[in-house]
C-alpha positions in Angstrom: 0.0 0.0 0.0 1.4 3.4 -1.0 1.5 6.1 1.7 2.3 9.8 1.8 4.4 11.4 4.5 5.5 14.8 3.2 3.0 17.7 3.2 4.1 18.8 -0.2 3.3 15.3 -1.6 -0.1 15.3 0.0 -0.8 18.8 -1.4 0.2 17.6 -4.9 -2.0 14.5 -4.8 -4.9 16.6 -3.6 -4.3 19.3 -6.1 -4.1 16.9 -9.1 -7.2 14.9 -8.1 -9.1 18.1 -7.6 -8.0 19.4 -10.9 -9.0 16.2 -12.7 -12.5 16.1 -11.1 -13.2 19.8 -11.3 -12.3 20.0 -15.0 -14.4 17.0 -15.8 -17.4 18.4 -13.8 -17.1 21.9 -15.2 -16.4 20.5 -18.7 -19.7 18.7 -18.7 -21.5 21.7 -17.3 -19.8 23.9 -20.0 -20.8 21.5 -22.7 -24.4 21.7 -21.5 -24.3 25.5 -21.4 -22.6 25.7 -24.9 -25.2 23.4 -26.3 -28.0 25.5 -24.8 -26.6 28.7 -26.3 -25.3 27.2 -29.5 -27.1 29.8 -31.7 -25.4 32.8 -30.0 -21.9 33.9 -30.9 -20.9 33.6 -27.3 -22.0 30.0 -27.0 -18.5 28.6 -27.6 -16.9 30.9 -25.1 -19.0 29.4 -22.3 -17.0 26.2 -22.4 -13.7 28.1 -22.0 -15.2 30.2 -19.2 -16.5 27.1 -17.3 -13.1 25.3 -17.7 -11.2 28.4 -16.6 -13.4 28.8 -13.5 -13.2 25.1 -12.7 -9.4 25.3 -12.9 -9.3 28.3 -10.6 -11.6 26.7 -8.1 -9.6 23.5 -8.2 -6.3 25.2 -7.5 -7.8 27.2 -4.6 -9.7 24.3 -3.1 -7.0 21.8 -3.7 -4.4 24.0 -2.1 -6.4 24.7 1.0 -7.6 21.2 1.5 -4.2 19.6 0.6 -2.3 21.7 3.1 -5.0 21.3 5.7 -5.1 17.5 5.7 -1.3 17.4 5.2 -0.8 19.5 8.3 -3.2 17.4 10.3 -1.6 14.1 9.3 1.9 15.5 9.9 1.0 16.9 13.3 -0.2 13.5 14.3 2.8 11.8 12.8 0.5 9.6 10.6 1.1 8.3 7.2 -1.6 9.1 4.7 -3.0 6.6 2.2 -3.0 7.8 -1.4 -6.7 7.3 -1.5 -7.5 10.1 1.0 -6.8 12.9 -1.5 -8.9 11.2 -4.1 -11.9 11.0 -1.7 -11.3 14.7 -0.7 -11.6 15.7 -4.3 -14.8 13.6 -4.7 -16.3 15.2 -1.7 -15.5 18.7 -3.1 -17.2 17.8 -6.4 -20.3 16.4 -4.6 -20.5 19.6 -2.6 -20.3 21.6 -5.9 -23.0 19.5 -7.4 -25.3 19.9 -4.4 -24.7 23.6 -4.2 -25.5 24.0 -7.9 -28.7 22.1 -7.7 -29.8 24.2 -4.7 -28.9 27.4 -6.5 -30.9 26.5 -9.6 -33.9 25.6 -7.6 -33.9 28.9 -5.8 -33.7 30.8 -9.2 -36.7 28.9 -10.6 
């Protein structure tokens, strides 16, 4: 079983997984938005805007969560499994999905 000890390694794993899942989630949302506005000239730009925002959010959230869980595990002198950053990224995407569903229900 692979484990992580260094805070920088934990941060990198969390950042990479968060980037992968955020770009996939926001890419799908951008495709839906681009398809909805395909007749407008700005319809193609929506995909780029969604991917850019997803990347910014992934870097911000991945950095904060990565250093936070890295500091917690280092303070306790624990070794972290490589699966923990993956599940942290999945939880972030689940939160984004739930927050987006709640927001669209409020607008309607």
